[in-house]
C-alpha positions in Angstrom: -12.6 -8.1 19.3 -11.5 -11.6 19.3 -8.0 -12.7 18.2 -9.5 -14.1 15.1 -11.1 -11.1 14.3 -8.0 -8.9 14.9 -6.1 -11.5 12.5 -8.5 -11.2 9.9 -8.5 -7.3 10.3 -4.8 -7.3 9.9 -5.0 -9.4 6.8 -7.5 -7.0 5.3 -5.3 -4.0 6.0 -2.5 -5.6 4.6 -4.4 -6.6 1.5 -5.4 -3.0 1.0 -2.1 -1.7 1.5 -0.4 -4.3 -1.0 -3.3 -3.5 -3.5 -2.8 0.2 -3.3 0.9 0.1 -2.8 0.3 2.9 -0.1 0.4 2.0 3.5 -0.1 5.6 4.7 -3.4 5.9 2.7 -4.6 2.6 4.1 -3.5 3.7 7.7 -5.5 7.1 7.4 -8.7 4.9 6.7 -8.0 2.9 9.8 -7.0 3.7 13.2 -3.3 2.7 12.6 0.1 4.4 12.4 1.5 4.1 8.6 4.6 2.5 10.3 2.4 -0.3 11.8 0.8 -1.0 8.7 4.1 -1.2 6.8 5.3 -3.6 9.4 2.3 -5.7 8.9 3.1 -5.6 5.1 6.5 -6.6 5.9 5.6 -9.6 8.2 3.2 -10.8 5.7 5.9 -10.7 3.0 8.3 -12.5 5.2 5.7 -15.3 5.9 4.9 -15.6 2.4 8.5 -15.6 1.2 10.7 -17.3 3.9 13.9 -17.2 1.9 15.9 -14.0 1.4 16.3 -13.8 -2.3 12.6 -14.2 -2.9 11.7 -11.8 0.1 14.0 -9.0 -1.7 12.4 -9.5 -4.8 8.9 -9.3 -3.1 9.9 -6.1 -1.2 11.3 -4.6 -4.6 8.1 -5.5 -6.4 6.0 -3.8 -3.5 8.2 -0.7 -3.7 7.7 -0.3 -7.4 3.9 -0.9 -6.9 4.1 1.9 -4.4 6.0 4.2 -6.9 3.6 3.5 -9.7 0.6 4.2 -7.5 2.1 7.4 -6.4 3.0 8.2 -10.2 -0.8 7.4 -11.1 -2.1 9.6 -8.3 0.2 12.6 -9.6 -1.0 12.2 -13.0 -4.6 12.1 -11.9 -4.1 15.3 -10.0 -2.5 17.0 -12.8 -5.3 15.8 -15.4 -7.8 17.2 -12.9 -5.9 20.5 -12.4 -5.7 20.9 -16.2 -9.5 20.2 -16.5 -10.4 22.8 -13.9 -8.2 25.4 -15.6 -9.9 24.5 -18.9 -6.7 23.5 -20.7 -6.4 20.5 -22.9 -3.4 18.6 -23.2 
């Protein structure tokens, strides 16, 4: 794999992690450690927001996206559980 392909691959992984808000989930889909994916996302944020206040806001935004994604997943799991039990909420 060439350096360009590697860079494009990293960008794709970072894009997926930012869209889903879940680096661990994206890492499971690719042969990478979740800590590595989080580092790539952090590096991308630093490159995108070179000044500290903007970076802090971007990191907080990413954290909130991650929490929202986790909450959405929990809700979907609970709804599925209730459907399987035949309960209606």
